[in-house]
Structures are given as C-alpha cells and as structure tokens.
C-alpha positions as CSV (number, residue, x, y, z in Angstrom):
1,M,-40.9,-17.3,-40.6
2,P,-38.5,-18.9,-37.9
3,P,-39.9,-19.3,-34.4
4,R,-38.3,-16.2,-32.3
5,T,-35.7,-17.9,-30.1
6,S,-36.5,-17.5,-26.4
7,K,-34.4,-15.8,-23.8
8,R,-34.3,-16.1,-20.4
9,Q,-34.9,-12.7,-18.9
10,R,-32.3,-11.5,-16.3
11,A,-33.8,-9.4,-13.6
12,F,-32.8,-5.7,-13.4
13,G,-29.3,-5.4,-11.2
14,A,-28.8,-9.3,-11.5
15,P,-25.2,-9.9,-11.5
16,S,-23.4,-10.9,-15.1
17,E,-20.4,-12.0,-16.9
18,A,-19.9,-8.3,-17.2
19,D,-19.5,-7.5,-13.5
20,S,-16.4,-10.0,-13.4
21,L,-13.3,-8.1,-12.5
22,S,-11.3,-10.0,-15.3
23,V,-13.9,-8.4,-18.1
24,Q,-13.4,-5.1,-16.2
25,R,-9.7,-5.3,-16.8
26,D,-10.0,-5.8,-20.2
27,A,-12.4,-3.2,-21.3
28,P,-10.7,-0.2,-23.3
29,S,-9.8,2.7,-21.0
30,S,-7.1,5.2,-21.8
31,A,-5.9,5.4,-18.2
32,A,-4.8,1.6,-17.7
33,S,-1.2,0.3,-17.8
34,S,0.5,-1.5,-20.7
35,T,1.5,-4.9,-19.4
36,R,2.9,-8.1,-20.5
37,P,3.4,-11.3,-19.0
38,V,6.0,-11.9,-16.2
39,P,8.3,-15.0,-17.4
40,V,7.5,-17.9,-15.2
41,T,10.4,-19.0,-13.0
42,T,8.7,-21.4,-10.7
43,V,6.3,-24.1,-11.1
44,P,3.1,-23.4,-9.0
45,S,2.0,-26.2,-6.9
46,L,-0.4,-28.5,-7.8
47,A,-2.8,-27.1,-5.0
48,T,-2.3,-23.8,-6.5
49,L,-3.2,-24.8,-9.7
50,C,-6.3,-26.7,-9.2
51,A,-7.7,-23.7,-7.0
52,R,-6.7,-21.2,-10.1
53,K,-8.7,-23.3,-12.3
54,F,-11.6,-23.7,-10.0
55,A,-11.8,-19.6,-9.8
56,A,-11.2,-19.4,-13.1
57,N,-14.7,-21.4,-14.2
58,F,-16.6,-20.8,-10.7
59,V,-19.5,-19.1,-12.5
60,S,-19.9,-21.5,-15.1
61,L,-19.5,-24.4,-12.2
62,R,-21.9,-22.7,-9.8
63,N,-24.6,-21.8,-12.8
64,N,-24.8,-25.7,-13.8
65,E,-26.8,-27.2,-10.9
66,P,-26.3,-31.2,-11.4
67,L,-22.5,-30.5,-11.8
68,W,-22.4,-27.8,-8.5
69,E,-24.4,-30.3,-6.4
70,H,-21.4,-32.9,-7.0
71,L,-18.4,-30.1,-6.4
72,S,-20.0,-28.5,-3.3
73,M,-19.8,-31.8,-1.5
74,Q,-16.2,-32.2,-3.0
75,L,-15.5,-28.3,-1.8
76,H,-16.4,-29.4,1.7
77,T,-13.5,-31.8,1.8
78,V,-10.8,-29.6,0.8
79,P,-8.2,-28.9,3.5
80,D,-8.8,-25.7,5.9
81,T,-5.2,-24.5,5.1
82,I,-6.1,-24.4,1.6
83,I,-10.0,-22.4,1.7
84,P,-8.1,-19.0,2.5
85,K,-6.1,-19.4,-1.3
86,I,-9.4,-20.5,-2.7
87,F,-11.5,-17.5,-1.6
88,S,-9.0,-15.1,-2.3
89,M,-8.6,-16.3,-5.8
90,L,-12.7,-15.8,-5.8
91,R,-12.9,-12.5,-4.8
92,S,-10.3,-11.4,-7.5
93,K,-12.0,-13.0,-10.2
94,C,-16.0,-13.0,-9.6
95,P,-16.7,-10.9,-6.0
96,T,-20.6,-10.2,-6.9
97,Y,-21.0,-13.9,-7.5
98,L,-20.2,-14.9,-3.7
99,K,-23.1,-14.6,-2.0
100,H,-23.6,-14.8,1.6
101,E,-24.7,-18.1,1.6
102,I,-22.1,-19.3,-0.7
103,I,-19.4,-17.8,2.0
104,V,-20.8,-19.1,5.0
105,T,-21.4,-22.5,3.6
106,Y,-17.9,-23.2,2.0
107,L,-15.3,-20.3,3.0
108,L,-15.2,-19.5,6.1
109,R,-12.9,-22.2,7.0
110,G,-9.1,-22.0,7.5
111,P,-6.5,-19.8,9.6
112,V,-7.4,-16.6,7.5
113,I,-10.5,-15.0,6.9
114,T,-10.9,-11.7,4.6
115,L,-14.3,-10.1,4.2
116,T,-14.2,-6.5,2.7
117,D,-16.8,-4.3,0.9
118,A,-16.1,-5.3,-2.2
119,L,-18.0,-8.6,-1.7
120,P,-21.9,-7.5,-1.8
121,G,-22.8,-10.7,-0.4
122,V,-21.5,-9.8,3.2
123,N,-23.9,-8.7,5.3
124,K,-24.2,-8.4,9.2
125,K,-25.0,-11.9,9.3
126,T,-22.0,-13.2,7.3
127,I,-19.9,-11.3,9.9
128,S,-21.9,-12.5,12.8
129,D,-21.5,-16.4,11.2
130,I,-17.7,-16.2,11.9
131,S,-17.4,-17.1,15.5
132,R,-20.1,-19.8,14.9
133,I,-18.1,-21.5,12.4
134,N,-14.3,-20.5,12.8
135,A,-13.9,-19.4,16.3
136,G,-10.1,-20.9,16.3
137,V,-9.6,-18.0,13.4
138,R,-5.9,-16.7,13.8
139,E,-5.8,-13.8,10.9
140,L,-9.4,-11.8,10.3
141,E,-9.9,-9.0,8.2
142,I,-13.3,-6.9,8.1
143,S,-12.5,-4.0,6.1
144,G,-14.9,-1.2,4.5
145,F,-18.2,-2.0,6.6
146,V,-19.5,1.5,7.8
147,K,-23.1,0.4,8.6
148,I,-22.5,-2.3,10.8
149,A,-22.5,-1.2,14.4
150,D,-19.7,-1.2,17.1
151,T,-21.8,-3.5,19.4
152,S,-22.2,-6.2,16.5
153,F,-18.5,-6.3,15.9
154,A,-18.0,-6.4,19.9
155,S,-20.2,-9.7,19.9
156,V,-18.1,-11.7,17.3
157,L,-14.9,-10.5,18.5
158,G,-15.2,-11.4,22.0
159,N,-15.6,-15.3,20.7
160,L,-12.1,-15.3,18.7
161,K,-9.6,-15.9,21.3
162,S,-7.0,-17.4,19.1
163,L,-6.8,-14.1,17.3
164,Q,-3.6,-12.9,16.4
165,V,-4.1,-10.4,13.2
166,L,-7.0,-8.3,13.1
167,V,-7.7,-5.8,10.5
168,L,-10.8,-3.5,11.0
169,R,-9.8,-0.7,8.8
170,G,-12.5,1.6,7.3
171,C,-15.3,0.1,9.5
172,T,-16.2,3.5,11.0
173,N,-18.5,2.3,13.8
174,V,-15.7,0.2,15.3
175,G,-15.2,1.5,18.6
176,V,-15.1,1.5,22.5
177,N,-17.1,-1.8,22.6
178,A,-15.4,-3.8,20.2
179,I,-11.8,-2.7,21.1
180,A,-12.8,-3.7,24.7
181,A,-14.0,-7.3,23.4
182,V,-10.7,-7.7,21.7
183,A,-8.7,-6.4,24.9
184,Q,-10.7,-8.9,26.8
185,S,-10.4,-11.8,24.5
186,C,-7.6,-11.8,22.4
187,P,-4.1,-12.1,24.4
188,D,-2.1,-13.2,21.7
189,L,-2.9,-10.4,19.3
190,K,0.0,-9.3,17.5
191,V,-1.3,-7.0,14.7
192,I,-4.3,-4.3,14.9
193,N,-5.4,-2.2,12.2
194,L,-7.7,0.4,13.4
195,N,-7.4,2.7,10.5
196,Y,-10.6,4.9,9.7
197,T,-12.6,3.4,12.7
198,S,-13.7,5.3,15.9
199,A,-11.3,4.0,18.1
200,N,-10.5,6.7,21.0
201,P,-7.0,6.9,22.1
202,T,-8.3,5.4,25.8
203,S,-9.7,2.5,24.6
204,V,-6.5,1.6,22.4
205,A,-4.5,2.5,25.6
206,Q,-6.3,-0.4,27.7
207,L,-6.0,-2.8,24.4
208,V,-2.3,-2.2,24.4
209,N,-1.8,-2.9,27.9
210,S,-4.1,-6.2,27.9
211,C,-2.4,-7.4,24.4
212,T,1.3,-7.4,25.8
213,R,2.4,-9.2,22.6
214,L,1.4,-6.2,20.1
215,E,4.0,-5.7,17.3
216,C,1.9,-3.6,15.2
217,L,-0.6,-0.8,16.1
218,K,-2.4,1.5,13.1
219,V,-4.7,4.2,14.0
220,A,-4.4,6.3,10.8
221,G,-7.4,8.6,9.9
222,I,-9.1,8.8,13.1
223,R,-10.1,12.4,13.9
224,N,-10.2,12.4,17.7
225,W,-6.6,11.5,17.6
226,T,-5.5,15.2,19.0
227,D,-2.9,16.2,21.5
228,A,-5.3,17.0,24.0
229,T,-6.9,13.6,23.6
230,F,-3.5,11.8,23.4
231,T,-3.0,12.7,26.8
232,K,-5.6,10.0,28.0
233,F,-3.6,7.3,26.0
234,L,-0.3,8.2,28.1
235,E,-2.2,8.3,31.4
236,V,-4.2,4.6,30.7
237,V,-0.8,3.5,29.4
238,G,1.2,4.5,32.4
239,Q,4.3,6.5,33.2
240,G,7.3,4.6,33.2
241,N,6.0,1.5,31.2
242,K,7.1,0.8,27.8
243,L,5.6,-1.1,24.8
244,A,8.8,-3.2,24.1
245,N,7.2,-5.3,21.4
246,L,6.0,-2.7,19.4
247,R,7.4,-2.6,16.2
248,T,5.3,-0.7,13.7
249,L,3.2,2.4,14.6
250,K,1.0,4.2,12.3
251,V,-0.4,7.5,13.4
252,R,-0.8,8.8,9.7
253,E,-3.6,11.5,8.9
254,T,-4.1,12.1,12.6
255,Q,-3.8,15.7,14.5
256,L,-0.8,14.7,16.5
257,G,2.0,16.7,17.0
258,D,5.2,17.0,18.1
259,A,4.6,16.1,22.1
260,S,2.6,13.4,21.4
261,I,4.9,11.8,18.9
262,S,7.7,12.2,20.8
263,A,5.8,10.7,23.6
264,L,5.2,7.6,21.7
265,T,8.6,7.3,20.0
266,N,10.1,7.1,23.6
267,L,6.9,4.6,24.8
268,C,8.7,2.3,21.9
269,P,12.3,1.6,21.9
270,N,12.0,-1.2,19.3
271,L,10.2,1.0,16.8
272,Q,11.0,-0.5,13.4
273,R,8.4,1.1,11.3
274,L,7.0,4.4,12.1
275,D,4.4,6.7,9.8
276,A,3.6,9.9,10.7
277,S,2.6,11.2,7.2
278,F,-0.2,13.8,7.1
279,T,0.3,14.6,11.0
280,S,1.1,18.2,12.5
281,L,4.7,17.2,12.8
282,T,7.4,19.9,12.5
283,R,10.5,18.9,14.6
284,A,13.1,16.3,13.5
285,A,13.9,16.2,17.4
286,S,10.4,14.5,18.1
287,L,11.5,11.3,16.4
288,L,14.1,10.9,18.8
289,S,14.2,9.4,22.7
290,P,16.2,10.7,25.4
291,D,17.0,7.3,26.3
292,H,17.2,5.2,23.5
293,I,17.6,5.3,19.5
294,Q,15.2,3.1,17.7
295,P,16.3,0.6,15.0
296,L,14.2,2.4,12.2
297,E,13.7,0.6,9.1
298,K,11.0,2.5,7.6
299,L,9.9,6.2,8.2
300,S,7.2,8.0,6.5
301,L,6.9,12.0,6.7
302,T,5.1,12.8,3.6
303,S,3.2,16.4,4.0
304,T,4.7,17.4,7.2
305,S,6.4,20.5,8.0
306,I,9.7,18.9,9.2
307,S,12.7,20.6,8.0
308,P,14.9,18.9,5.7
309,L,18.0,20.2,7.1
310,E,17.0,19.1,10.5
311,L,15.8,15.7,9.3
312,A,19.5,15.2,7.5
313,Q,21.1,15.4,11.0
314,I,19.4,12.8,12.2
315,L,19.1,10.0,9.5
316,P,22.6,8.6,10.0
317,L,21.5,7.7,13.5
318,F,19.4,5.1,11.7
319,P,21.7,2.7,10.0
320,Q,19.2,0.1,9.1
321,L,16.7,2.5,7.4
322,R,15.2,0.6,4.4
323,V,12.4,2.8,3.3
324,L,12.2,6.6,3.4
325,Y,8.8,8.4,2.0
326,L,9.1,12.7,2.1
327,G,6.7,13.8,-0.1
328,A,5.2,17.0,-0.3
329,L,7.5,18.4,2.6
330,G,6.0,21.6,3.7
331,I,2.2,20.8,3.3
332,S,1.1,19.4,6.7
333,R,-2.4,18.4,7.8
334,G,-4.4,21.2,8.3
335,S,-2.5,23.6,6.3
336,Q,-4.2,25.9,3.8
337,A,-1.4,25.5,1.2
338,S,-2.1,23.5,-1.7
339,I,0.5,21.0,-3.3
340,L,0.7,23.3,-6.1
341,N,2.0,26.0,-4.2
342,T,5.8,25.8,-4.6
343,S,6.3,28.5,-2.0
344,A,4.9,26.4,0.9
345,M,7.3,23.4,0.0
346,T,10.4,22.9,2.7
347,M,12.4,20.5,0.1
348,D,14.7,22.8,-2.0
349,G,17.8,22.0,-3.8
350,A,19.7,22.8,-0.4
351,G,17.5,20.5,1.8
352,L,17.8,17.6,-0.9
353,K,21.9,17.8,-1.1
354,A,21.5,17.4,3.0
355,I,19.6,14.7,2.5
356,T,21.8,13.0,-0.1
357,N,24.8,13.2,2.1
358,A,22.9,11.8,5.3
359,L,21.9,8.7,3.0
360,V,24.9,8.4,1.1
361,N,26.1,5.2,3.4
362,S,22.5,4.1,3.9
363,V,23.6,0.5,2.6
364,H,20.2,-0.9,3.2
365,L,18.1,1.5,1.6
366,E,15.8,0.2,-0.8
367,Q,13.0,3.0,-1.4
368,V,12.8,6.5,-1.4
369,N,9.6,8.8,-2.2
370,L,10.1,12.3,-2.9
371,V,6.7,12.9,-4.8
372,G,5.1,16.4,-4.9
373,N,8.3,18.2,-3.8
374,S,7.5,20.9,-6.6
375,K,10.3,23.5,-5.3
376,L,13.3,21.0,-6.5
377,G,14.5,21.8,-9.8
378,T,13.3,25.2,-9.8
379,T,17.0,26.9,-9.4
380,T,19.7,27.1,-11.6
381,R,20.7,23.7,-13.5
382,S,23.8,23.7,-12.9
383,D,25.2,21.2,-9.8
384,S,21.5,19.9,-9.9
385,A,20.4,18.5,-6.9
386,L,18.1,16.0,-8.0
387,A,20.8,14.7,-10.4
388,D,23.1,14.6,-7.2
389,F,20.8,12.6,-5.5
390,L,19.9,10.0,-8.2
391,G,23.6,9.4,-8.9
392,R,24.8,9.0,-5.2
393,V,21.6,7.3,-3.6
394,G,18.9,6.8,-6.0
395,R,20.2,4.4,-8.3
396,K,21.0,1.9,-5.2
397,C,17.3,1.9,-4.4
398,K,15.1,-0.8,-5.7
399,M,12.1,1.6,-5.9
400,L,12.3,5.4,-6.4
401,N,9.2,7.6,-6.6
402,M,10.0,11.7,-8.2
403,A,6.4,12.1,-9.3
404,G,5.2,15.7,-9.5
405,I,8.4,17.3,-9.5
406,P,7.6,19.5,-12.7
407,N,11.3,20.8,-13.2
408,L,12.4,17.4,-13.0
409,R,14.3,17.2,-16.4
410,S,15.7,14.4,-18.2
411,T,19.6,15.7,-17.8
412,D,18.6,15.3,-14.0
413,L,18.7,11.3,-14.9
414,A,22.5,11.2,-16.1
415,G,23.0,9.9,-12.6
416,L,21.9,6.6,-13.2
417,L,24.3,5.9,-15.8
418,P,27.8,4.1,-14.6
419,E,30.6,6.6,-14.1
420,S,33.0,3.6,-14.9
421,V,32.7,0.2,-16.5
422,R,33.5,-1.5,-12.8
423,D,30.1,0.5,-11.5
424,D,27.2,-1.5,-11.3
425,S,23.9,-0.5,-12.9
426,P,21.2,0.6,-10.9
427,A,19.1,-1.4,-8.7
428,I,16.3,0.4,-9.4
429,E,12.9,-2.2,-10.0
430,T,10.0,0.4,-9.8
431,F,10.7,4.0,-11.2
432,I,7.9,6.5,-10.8
433,L,8.0,9.7,-12.9
434,N,4.4,10.8,-13.6
435,N,4.3,14.3,-14.1
436,T,7.7,15.5,-14.4
437,G,9.4,17.3,-17.1
438,I,11.0,14.3,-18.7
439,D,10.9,13.8,-22.4
440,D,12.4,11.5,-25.3
441,E,16.1,12.3,-23.6
442,A,15.4,10.4,-20.3
443,G,14.9,6.9,-22.3
444,V,18.7,6.9,-22.9
445,Y,19.5,7.2,-18.8
446,I,16.5,4.7,-18.0
447,S,17.9,2.4,-20.4
448,A,20.5,1.8,-17.8
449,C,18.1,0.3,-15.4
450,D,18.2,-3.4,-16.5
451,H,16.6,-4.5,-13.4
452,L,13.4,-2.4,-14.0
453,Q,10.4,-4.1,-14.0
454,T,7.5,-1.0,-13.5
455,L,7.9,2.3,-15.0
456,A,5.4,5.0,-14.8
457,V,5.9,8.1,-16.7
458,A,2.0,9.3,-17.1
459,G,1.8,12.7,-17.8
460,T,5.3,13.5,-19.3
461,R,6.6,14.3,-23.1
462,I,8.3,11.1,-23.7
463,T,7.3,9.4,-26.7
464,R,7.8,6.1,-28.9
465,D,11.2,7.3,-29.5
466,G,12.2,7.4,-26.0
467,L,10.0,4.4,-24.8
468,F,11.7,2.1,-27.4
469,P,15.2,2.0,-25.9
470,I,13.8,1.7,-22.7
471,L,11.9,-1.9,-23.8
472,D,14.8,-3.0,-25.7
473,A,17.4,-2.8,-22.9
474,C,15.1,-3.8,-19.9
475,E,13.7,-7.3,-20.7
476,G,12.4,-7.4,-17.3
477,L,10.0,-4.3,-17.8
478,H,6.2,-5.8,-17.4
479,N,4.3,-2.7,-16.4
480,L,4.4,0.4,-18.2
481,D,1.9,3.4,-17.0
482,L,1.4,5.8,-20.2
483,T,-1.5,7.5,-18.8
484,S,-2.2,11.0,-20.6
485,C,1.3,10.8,-22.4
486,R,0.5,13.0,-25.5
487,G,3.1,11.6,-27.5
488,I,1.4,8.2,-27.2
489,G,-1.9,7.8,-29.1
490,V,-4.8,7.1,-26.5
491,I,-5.3,3.2,-28.1
492,E,-1.8,2.6,-28.1
493,R,-1.1,3.2,-24.4
494,R,-2.8,0.0,-23.2
495,R,-1.0,-2.2,-25.9
496,F,2.6,-0.8,-26.0
497,F,4.2,-3.9,-25.5
498,D,2.4,-5.5,-28.4
499,I,3.3,-2.4,-30.7
500,W,7.1,-2.6,-29.7
501,Q,7.2,-6.4,-30.9
502,E,5.2,-5.6,-33.8
503,Q,8.1,-2.7,-34.5
504,K,10.9,-5.0,-33.6
505,E,9.3,-7.6,-36.5
C-alpha cells in the first residue's frame, strides 16, 4: 500500500485561493450579468502591464519565500507614483492576502492612499502609520471603519498638511475631533466626503470657513442634519458669506427640508452638482436663489415630494444640465408610503410630459434616471408619455434608467427608432429596464441603439427571441443583466454571449 501523501494543514479561517475576488466572480450564480471582453482600442503602458502581471500572480509570488525576498527588495525601488496603481490592482485581485505588515511596508507610498473595510488586514495601527510613512499624501480614502475612534482619526489627520482630497465615508465615529484636525491642518483641501459619519453641522461649518478652497462637500446619511441643527451651520458660516468655490454638494438622506436647502443654494452661487435625494424637499423653488442662477450640471431629486409640474418650470433655467435623477418622486424621506404604493407617486403621465417639454432643448443632457416611478403608464396607452419622452429626450442620452416602471411596455420604446433616414441613431450606451413590462417586441426597438454597451433587463419577460436581434445589431454590447428573466434558463444567464455565438455558428 503506497504511503499516504502528506498534506499541510491549513489553519481554520486562514486565507486561501477561494478568497480571491476573481475566483468569486467565476463561481456559479444566476444573479450575475453575462459579459464578454471589451475590444482593446489602446495599448496599455509598460508600467500598467507589469503591475497587472504582478497583481495577478501576487499570491504565488508571496508564498515563494526565496523569490519574495528578492522581489520585496525590488518593490521598494518602484517609484511612488506607481504604488497606488499596484495597490488598487491588489485590492481587486486578492484583498485577503494584504496583511497589515505588507500594506505599511510596501503600499503606503505615493500621492494617493485608499484603505477600505474590504481589506481585513487594515487596523487602527495601519491608519496611524499613514502620518509616519507618508505625511505628504495628497488624496486619502479611509472608508467603512466603524470601530475606530474619532480621536484616532484626529491624531492622523492633524499631521497630513498636504491633503487635497479626503474621503471618510462610512467611518461612523468621525466627528468633532477629526473635523477640527482637518480644519486646522489642511488649508489646501478641495474635496471632503463625510457621508455616513457623525459630523455635525457646526463642525462642518468651521471646516468650510477654514478650508476656503473647498470645491466638494458630501454629508449624506448623517442623522443629526436636520432643519433645527442646520441653523447652527448658518450661524457659524456667517450672514452674507458665500461658499464661492463650492461646486458639488451632497445632502442625500438627511432630514433637511425646503428652508435649509434654499439657504444652501443661496450660499453656493457656483454650484454645479446637487444631490438632495431622500430629503424632505417639497418645493422646486427651494432650488433657486433670489440672487443668482446656479450653473447646475447634475441634479438628483430621487425620492422627494417635489412636484414634476413645478420642477418642469425651473429646469429650462439650467441649460448646462447633464445629469438628472428623478426616481420614485413622491416617496420622500420619512414617508410611510411604500415604493409599491402607486397612489403616493407624483410623477404621472402629465408630469412626465411637462418634464419632457422642459428638457427637449437641453443639448448637454447625458443621463436621466426615472427608476421606480410606478405611476407612469397606468393611464391610457394612446399618446404614451413614456414613448414621447424616449422619442424626444431619452434617445439623446447616454444613460437611461427606467427600471421599476411595471407599466412600461415594449411599444413605449418605439421612440428609439429614427423618424427618417436623416435622424441619428440613439446615443444610449447604458439602458436599465429591470422589472418593467417589456417582452420580445422590445428587441426591435433596442436594436436601434447601436452605441449600446450595457443592457439590464432583469425581471422582464424577454427571451432569446428578443435578445438575439439586439446582440446582432449592437456590436459594442458587453454587459447584459438577465437576472430573474424566466424566459432564459438559469444556467444560460451568465453565459448568454457564448450561447448567442454558438447559435450564429
């Protein structure tokens, strides 16, 4: 009897090849999109090719101790400007193998550092080492760390005097101390993301007063941002002062209402991007300042109680508008109404007609999101507001999200077809139609979108008969979401491009 081959025992919970994200992506799943490689149009730089090769083989290289001893010395000689690229690739390929020692020894160099809670090896010591190893870092992201104290962040941020971009998203303990350290130590700060932290309006006001170059402020999902507490922000900023450099403002998922948002828009004469989704906003007039009209390029009002008819009256005032999100209008923050409750929605056919008329001359418009407006399409099918929108506005956009409109039918997509041979084909590159009422007839209309790259038809009645013509016509299509499409077999959903290719042959 041959001797039993010895096996090295792996400690319980120790990382293995199965932890690799690339392995997880290849695991069977009926919920995954079907994808195919994107044609290469440019040649990557030699540095990029080398970084990809290193990241793809990092696990085996690290486990080969004699080889790693040599490679680790070479890694120290890699220029600082390339380290962030290598770190990014390693985070994607093998995050569980990036221990604290590896990160602080080799990867905390360069102008950009990104640490997220997807890296198990990052701990309090890793973050505290940033100021010791790379005090000159210009862009820093530390996101998702809910157990690290406010004072710990403050001790690090107080020593990073060259910061221009700071992301602390999801670090729920970040508060007065950390923000005070930034206000005192980072005069060149241009971007700060405090989403889902504990930053109060008073401390943020002190920060914007100190960091006069600030261009982007994000305070989404902070519970203590209410109309009552926001008065403290206005008091600290000071009456008559303007945040003239601020271009991007995100107050999504806060409890701010019309008065507060109106005061904010008045403070920011050069505002270009505003996200007030899931707030208590109800009046379109709150978006206007009596002193100026902001050069808005992006406006997100998803899940607010704003009236589409009122909004249509002010949209022509923003001729530079590129992005407009109007999902689930009528289901505002704090509302007891469910998104499935059609009667609570404010976006109906008349509202969409008005919005369409307001946007028809918006030559810069690229993205429109109407997700979840379930009242659309519930009235008479003649002279459909959805078809009118797609024909006059939607076909000019690069991204359209019309998911969650159950009464959107295939015939509503007829507006995608050119009215004459002189008309251009639709500009749509990303088309989201999940959980709508479309079927195979939609394939005729979607096939007209010859720039299409991503198509999501999850939860629809479309089958092979509707999809094959789309794949035949749209050569650039490389991402296809078929989740819960009952007309497509579960096993086929992930490999639909292969099935289409086999059918052609």
